[in-house]
ROLOPA-669893 format. One record per residue (C-alpha): y, z, x. Coordinates in steps of 0.05 Angstrom, whole numbers, padded with zeros to 5 digits, always signed. Example, Ala and Ser with C-alpha at 12.3 -4.5 7.8 and 13.67 -1.06 7.14 Angstrom:
BEGIN
-00090+00156+00246 -00021+00143+00273 
# end
This chain:
BEGIN
+00321+02885+01096 +00305+02951+01058 +00345+03015+01063 +00293+03052+01105 +00290+02999+01158 +00371+02993+01153 +00373+03086+01161 +00328+03067+01219 +00372+03017+01255 +00438+03055+01232 +00411+03121+01268 +00393+03085+01333 +00446+03111+01373 +00427+03180+01349 +00356+03159+01364 +00361+03138+01422 +00399+03196+01452 +00375+03256+01414 +00310+03244+01396 +00285+03201+01460 +00309+03275+01496 +00267+03317+01447 +00213+03271+01466 +00223+03273+01540 +00229+03350+01533 +00164+03360+01494 +00125+03310+01543 +00149+03344+01604 +00122+03423+01573 +00047+03417+01559 +00041+03488+01536 +00102+03526+01490 +00144+03567+01538 +00218+03600+01524 +00250+03551+01574 +00228+03495+01528 +00255+03525+01468 +00323+03536+01504 +00326+03474+01524 +00315+03449+01455 +00358+03491+01430 +00414+03458+01482 +00394+03388+01465 +00408+03402+01385 +00479+03431+01405 +00494+03370+01441 +00470+03332+01376 +00526+03364+01336 +00486+03404+01301 +00531+03465+01309 +00512+03528+01343 +00493+03571+01290 +00454+03527+01260 +00421+03506+01320 +00399+03583+01343 +00372+03588+01272 +00335+03525+01275 +00306+03544+01337 +00296+03618+01307 +00249+03589+01244 +00213+03553+01299 +00195+03612+01341 +00171+03645+01282 +00129+03586+01260 +00099+03589+01338 +00083+03659+01330 +00056+03660+01262 +00013+03595+01262 -00010+03609+01334 +00023+03546+01355 +00007+03537+01435 +00023+03463+01448 +00085+03426+01449 +00069+03365+01400 +00047+03419+01354 +00127+03447+01363 +00154+03371+01350 +00120+03375+01286 +00132+03444+01266 +00204+03417+01282 +00209+03363+01242 +00189+03404+01182 +00248+03454+01194 +00298+03405+01208 +00269+03368+01128 +00276+03438+01097 +00342+03455+01143 +00381+03397+01111 +00352+03417+01046 +00339+03354+00979 +00386+03312+00964 +00419+03316+00895 +00432+03262+00846 +00502+03250+00821 +00516+03300+00754 +00525+03235+00706 +00516+03242+00636 +00498+03205+00570 +00571+03188+00553 +00630+03171+00606 +00627+03199+00676 +00676+03223+00730 +00675+03218+00802 +00731+03248+00837 +00738+03223+00912 +00778+03263+00964 +00779+03261+01037 +00828+03252+01093 +00852+03182+01107 +00809+03142+01161 +00735+03177+01135 +00722+03114+01097 +00743+03144+01034 +00758+03068+00998 +00703+03036+01023 +00657+03099+01002 +00682+03092+00923 +00675+03009+00931 +00598+03018+00961 +00582+03077+00909 +00602+03034+00851 +00556+02981+00877 +00505+03018+00883 +00512+03046+00813 +00531+02977+00784 +00471+02942+00822 +00417+02992+00829 +00431+03042+00762 +00460+02984+00717 +00523+03020+00701 +00593+02994+00685 +00645+03033+00725 +00728+03034+00730 +00755+03048+00785 +00824+03089+00785 +00868+03075+00845 +00907+03135+00841 +00914+03146+00927 +00988+03114+00919 +01010+03147+00976 +00974+03106+01029 +01011+03038+01038 +00942+02992+01024 +00905+03043+00994 +00915+03005+00914 +00905+02931+00948 +00843+02943+00990 +00807+02980+00921 +00822+02918+00890 +00788+02871+00942 +00729+02921+00932 +00727+02922+00860 +00729+02847+00859 +00670+02846+00909 +00620+02891+00874 +00642+02875+00802 +00675+02936+00784 +00736+02945+00736 +00802+02971+00765 +00860+03005+00741 +00926+03013+00780 +00993+03018+00779 +01046+02967+00811 +01096+03016+00845 +01087+03054+00908 +01088+03126+00896 +01063+03126+00830 +01045+03187+00791 +00967+03185+00809 +00950+03230+00745 +00983+03173+00705 +00948+03125+00737 +00874+03170+00717 +00898+03181+00648 +00908+03097+00639 +00832+03093+00674 +00803+03143+00634 +00837+03104+00571 +00818+03035+00587 +00745+03064+00605 +00740+03093+00539 +00770+03023+00506 +00713+02973+00555 +00650+03019+00546 +00646+03039+00613 +00597+03091+00641 +00633+03126+00697 +00703+03127+00721 +00713+03132+00800 +00779+03169+00820 +00811+03151+00896 +00859+03208+00907 +00909+03214+00960 +00871+03230+01034 +00930+03281+01048 +00991+03294+01026 +01055+03342+01064 +01022+03409+01058 +00963+03439+01024 +00994+03464+00967 +01018+03384+00956 +00956+03369+00963 +00916+03426+00910 +00973+03416+00860 +00960+03339+00855 +00881+03347+00844 +00893+03404+00793 +00945+03352+00760 +00885+03300+00758 +00836+03348+00735 +00876+03377+00679 +00887+03298+00655 +00809+03297+00667 +00793+03356+00631 +00842+03343+00567 +00818+03269+00564 +00744+03281+00574 +00735+03343+00560 +00656+03346+00554 +00646+03295+00611 +00596+03302+00666 +00640+03304+00734 +00634+03306+00809 +00687+03317+00870 +00652+03287+00935 +00682+03300+00993 +00681+03245+01046 +00669+03254+01120 +00661+03214+01185 +00605+03234+01218 +00635+03209+01281 +00677+03263+01281 +00624+03315+01288 +00648+03389+01287 +00712+03366+01258 +00683+03340+01204 +00654+03411+01182 +00727+03448+01192 +00747+03391+01145 +00707+03405+01096 +00715+03473+01102 +00798+03460+01088 +00781+03421+01029 +00729+03471+00996 +00789+03522+00998 +00836+03469+00947 +00780+03434+00908 +00716+03445+00870 +00669+03400+00914 +00605+03386+00886 +00570+03342+00940 +00591+03306+01010 +00588+03240+01022 +00575+03226+01107 +00600+03156+01127 +00597+03121+01199 +00535+03146+01219 +00516+03087+01245 +00569+03093+01297 +00545+03164+01330 +00502+03185+01380 +00504+03253+01351 +00471+03247+01283 +00458+03320+01281 +00525+03336+01236 +00473+03317+01183 +00442+03388+01183 +00505+03432+01201 +00535+03399+01142 +00483+03428+01090 +00480+03494+01132 +00548+03513+01142 +00575+03489+01079 +00523+03498+01029 +00538+03434+00990 +00483+03382+00978 +00493+03310+01020 +00491+03265+00956 +00506+03187+01006 +00500+03174+01068 +00530+03106+01099 +00493+03070+01155 +00544+03001+01160 +00592+02964+01129 +00570+02926+01078 +00573+02946+01004 +00497+02964+00998 +00498+03000+01067 +00496+03064+01018 +00443+03099+00986 +00431+03168+00949 +00410+03215+01011 +00342+03229+01022 +00318+03284+01075 +00255+03263+01083 +00270+03192+01095 +00328+03212+01141 +00287+03249+01179 +00227+03203+01188 +00276+03144+01200 +00300+03193+01263 +00232+03209+01285 +00182+03157+01269 +00173+03081+01318 
# end
């Protein structure tokens, strides 16, 4: 099964809930009127698109209807699909240079951060033919290191970890970079603590890790990816705003899109955060995460 088919299957809950409501609405209105647009906005809000983003989408649809002289509901549906695609914006590829690159992965515990790292590693290894080193720097969560070791073996990635609980994450990153250099790796992916006792602790820990990376790989291409759980809806957007205050986030990874009937979070993430969605996950298997493509996503939602 290709990823587009997996995506369609993974988005089934959202499609059966949100898109089904939209289709029913468009069928019940032959002509476009204000009642239809108001109901459409309510559907978007209920799908976790967010009130502000939903309002902006409907306003753009009103402008499109007026500018293009649209009169039929089916025309409004086509215009809406174009606006939704534009709202997400294009996904951006990972910033990987010719030398050793670093991907720092952050996110609260429970969002699927460690498995996301493994899935990105799997994609880089299998699709991009990269040699990947994992740095098990989430030393605060019991079992995180062991979990990453299991995934590393599954996907064929190298891994560096320290044996003791609560080891210094920055020291783990230093050793991982050294090992990556020696073994001719292309990418180092760093797992970080999901949450420390305070925001300041988290900020200090990330700053220490970033100092090590800057010192050891001053010219390396770098990414800081924030992992968000799609099933938490607008709470995920609020989490992202908090992380933006403590880390230089370069992109978003959305997990568990197959577990929610409110996949509208995809639209509000880009609009409210101003950050590109780089990867999406629609399942538990290693190959159930792929780079994000806006048109493919919207097509998977609306295509029969």
